[in-house]
C-alpha positions in Angstrom: -34.7 -59.0 19.9 -33.5 -56.0 17.6 -30.6 -56.6 15.5 -27.1 -55.3 16.1 -27.4 -52.8 13.5 -31.5 -51.7 13.3 -33.0 -50.7 16.7 -36.6 -49.1 16.5 -36.0 -45.5 15.2 -32.8 -46.5 13.1 -32.9 -45.6 9.2 -33.8 -48.0 7.0 -30.6 -49.1 5.1 -30.8 -48.5 1.3 -31.1 -51.5 -1.2 -30.8 -51.3 -5.2 -31.6 -54.5 -6.3 -33.2 -56.4 -9.3 -36.7 -58.0 -8.9 -38.2 -61.1 -10.4 -40.4 -58.3 -13.0 -37.2 -57.7 -14.2 -37.1 -53.9 -12.7 -34.8 -52.4 -9.9 -35.9 -51.1 -6.8 -34.4 -49.2 -4.0 -35.4 -47.7 -1.0 -36.6 -44.5 -2.5 -38.7 -46.4 -4.9 -41.0 -46.3 -1.9 -40.8 -42.8 -1.0 -44.6 -42.3 -1.6 -45.5 -44.7 0.8 -46.8 -44.2 4.2 -45.0 -47.7 5.3 -42.8 -50.0 3.7 -42.6 -53.4 5.1 -39.5 -54.8 3.9 -39.2 -59.1 4.1 -36.5 -61.4 4.0 -37.6 -64.2 2.7 -36.9 -66.8 0.4 -38.1 -69.8 -2.2 -37.3 -72.9 0.4 -38.2 -72.3 4.0 -41.5 -73.9 5.0 -41.7 -71.1 7.3 -41.9 -68.5 3.7 -44.1 -71.2 2.1 -46.5 -71.0 4.8 -46.7 -66.9 5.2 -46.7 -66.6 1.6 -50.6 -66.2 1.3 -50.6 -63.9 4.3 -48.1 -61.5 2.9 -50.4 -60.7 -0.3 -53.6 -60.7 2.0 -51.5 -58.1 3.8 -50.5 -56.4 0.3 -53.8 -56.4 -1.1 -55.4 -54.9 2.0 -53.3 -52.3 2.6 -52.0 -51.2 -0.6 -55.0 -48.5 -1.3 -53.3 -47.1 2.2 -50.4 -46.1 1.4 -48.5 -49.3 2.0 -45.9 -51.5 0.1 -44.5 -54.9 1.1 -40.9 -55.9 -0.6 -39.5 -59.5 0.0 -36.1 -60.1 -0.2 -34.3 -63.0 -0.8 -30.3 -63.1 0.1 -30.2 -67.2 0.3 -26.8 -68.3 -1.4 -28.2 -70.7 -4.1 -25.4 -73.1 -4.6 -26.3 -75.4 -2.0 -30.1 -74.5 -2.0 -30.7 -74.0 -5.6 -34.4 -73.3 -5.4 -33.8 -69.8 -4.1 -31.9 -69.2 -7.4 -33.0 -66.0 -9.1 -34.3 -67.9 -12.1 -36.3 -69.8 -9.4 -37.4 -67.5 -7.5 -38.8 -66.0 -11.0 -40.6 -69.0 -11.1 -41.8 -69.2 -7.6 -43.2 -65.2 -8.0 -45.6 -66.5 -11.3 -46.6 -69.3 -9.6 -47.9 -68.0 -6.6 -49.1 -64.3 -8.5 -46.7 -62.0 -5.8 -48.8 -59.0 -5.6 -45.5 -57.7 -4.2 -41.9 -56.9 -5.3 -39.3 -59.8 -5.4 -36.0 -59.3 -5.0 -32.8 -60.9 -4.9 -29.7 -59.9 -2.9 -27.0 -61.5 -4.4 -24.0 -60.3 -2.5 -26.4 -60.6 0.6 -24.7 -57.2 1.3 -28.8 -56.4 2.5 -29.2 -59.0 4.9 -26.1 -57.9 6.3 -27.0 -54.1 6.4 -30.3 -55.3 8.1 -28.4 -57.9 10.2 -31.4 -60.0 9.0 -31.2 -63.5 10.4 -34.2 -65.5 9.4 -36.9 -66.2 6.6 -39.8 -64.6 7.1 -38.1 -61.6 9.0 -39.9 -58.3 8.9 -38.7 -54.6 9.3 -41.7 -52.5 9.2 -40.9 -48.3 8.3 -42.7 -45.4 8.4 -43.0 -42.7 6.4 -39.9 -41.5 7.0 -38.1 -44.9 6.5 -37.5 -45.4 10.3 -37.9 -48.7 11.7 -41.0 -48.9 13.8 -41.9 -52.4 14.3 -39.3 -55.5 13.7 -40.4 -59.6 13.9 -42.4 -61.7 12.9 -46.0 -61.5 11.1 -48.0 -63.4 14.1 -48.0 -66.4 16.5 -49.0 -69.0 14.1 -47.4 -70.0 11.4 -48.7 -73.4 10.4 -52.3 -72.7 11.2 -53.6 -68.8 10.5 -56.8 -69.9 11.6 -55.4 -70.2 14.9 -53.4 -67.4 15.0 -53.8 -65.1 18.6 -51.5 -62.0 18.0 -51.4 -60.0 14.7 -48.3 -58.7 15.0 -47.5 -57.1 12.1 -51.1 -55.9 11.5 -51.6 -54.7 14.8 -48.6 -52.3 14.3 -49.2 -51.8 10.8 -52.7 -50.2 11.9 -51.3 -48.3 15.0 -48.7 -46.7 12.8 -51.6 -45.6 10.3 -53.5 -44.5 12.9 -50.4 -42.2 14.1 -50.8 -44.6 17.2 -47.6 -45.5 19.5 -47.0 -49.4 18.6 -47.9 -51.3 21.3 -45.4 -54.2 20.4 -42.5 -53.3 18.2 -41.0 -55.9 18.6 -41.2 -60.0 18.8 -38.5 -62.4 18.1 -38.4 -63.5 14.8 -39.2 -67.5 13.3 -38.1 -69.2 10.4 -35.2 -70.3 8.7 -31.7 -69.1 9.1 -30.6 -67.2 5.9 -27.9 -69.4 4.3 -24.7 -67.6 4.2 -22.0 -67.8 1.5 -18.9 -69.6 2.8 
């Protein structure tokens, strides 16, 4: 389940990317946070679309607890024009994203994280060490039928100073669309 590049306890690879709000964000932009959730995302994937509301709820619920969410779109946009930066800006505005939505144009950040899917979750602790990797929960289609809230449980355990009971799950969703 772990990626080839990041195992539980590994340091977060740095990034320095432009967001749909016009600002640049790097790993150090979140140095004041107790936890950072990095989500590899995109516009066109039905799994991502199904989770957008839940991601916004997590950001809203935990922002006062020193937690930040950042989404990164690494998909190539020639064959997937829905994932262009302009369309990312449009989607962020239409969906009222309450978290930064970053563009990884050269796909170097997805490669550094060894990300493979959208949405794919990487939860880092205050020292930017990987604490959880996997999926948000166990039911992407029917939120009311979720049995296991993997990300929320990991986040609650992390913030309480406890060992994370399920530090990894397999990822689900669309594959990242790589450039040729």
